[in-house]
N, C-alpha and C positions, 0 to 999 in steps of 0.2 A: 090347629088353633089359628084364628084369625086375629089380625091386628094386635099381635102380642099379648092377647088375653091369657091369662093364667088360669089353668085347670087344675086344681089342687090334687085330684086323684092321680094325676100323671107324674108327681113328683116321686122319684125313687130314692132320693138322698137328700138330706138337709142341707148339705154344702151346694146343692144345685138351685136353692131357692134365692131369688132376688126380691128385694122390696124397694119400691119407690116411695121416697118421702118428699113430698112437695108442700109449699106454702098454699094456703087456702086461695091465694091469689093466682096460682098456677105455677109459680116458679120452681122448678125441681131443684131440690136442695141435694139429693143423694140417691143413687140407685146402687144397691149393692147387697151383700150377704146380710141376714136379719142381725147379727152381732155388730156389724159395722155400722148399721142404721141406729141401733141402741147406743153406741159410743157417741155418735154425733148428737143423739138426744141428750145423753149426760152432759155433753159439753155445752149445748144450748141452754140446759137448765141451770148449769153452773154460772153461765154468763148472766142469765136473768135473776137468780136468786142470790148468787155469791157463795154458794156452796153446791158440792155435787153428791147427791145420794146414789148409792149403789142401785142399779135397776138390773132387772132380768127380762129377757125377750122370750117369746113363745110364738109358735106358728101353729097351734093346735086348730083342728077343724077348719082350715082354710082362712083363718084370721090372724093377723100380725097383732100382738098384744105386747106392751111393755108395762112393767109394774115394779114396785119396790121389792128389792132384794131383801131377804130377811136379815142380811148384815147391817142394813141401813139403821136398824134400831140401835146397834152398838156404834156404829159411825157417826150418827147425826145426834146433835143435841136434842134435848126436849122441845126447845122453841122451834127448831127445824122440823121435827116430826109433826108438831102441831101446825106448822104452816103448810107442810105437804098435805096433811089431812084436810086442811081448809080448802086446798087446791084440788082435792079429791085423787091425789096421788098417794096410793096405798098399795098393799099387797094383793089387793083383789084386782086380777087382770083386766076385766071388762071396765070396772070403774076407773082404774088407774090410767088406761089407755085413753079414755075420753077426756079425763082431767089434762093429760099430756097434750093431747090434741088441741084442746081449749087454751092451755097456757101457751103453747108454742105457735099456735094458728097454723097447724100442719095436717095433712092427711096422709094415709098409707094405702098402698095398693100392691098386690103381687104382680110381678111381672116376668116374662120369659127370661131366660139366661141370655138370649141373643141382644138384648138391649144394651 
């Protein structure tokens, strides 16, 4: 691997994966395990919206995705669920990840463990 580029097929265990989350302006916010990055996302959403929906992360097919956990329907009010849907933060991984990126002005990428 060159320049710490991530090659998904080389991952042998989930705990070896690292995700870099950075602001679109380039400032790196976090490099860490997918669950740790998701926790930071939850904190940032809580700060921005005033409540914290439960999220779930996934690293299927070489993409980092974050979406509403099914428990959010029980934890959030009807108003909060409506607001999340208007922000495109739903239980659909692809749509939700894009909504989160837009809301928080962040990007994600896989990186090697050596970072």
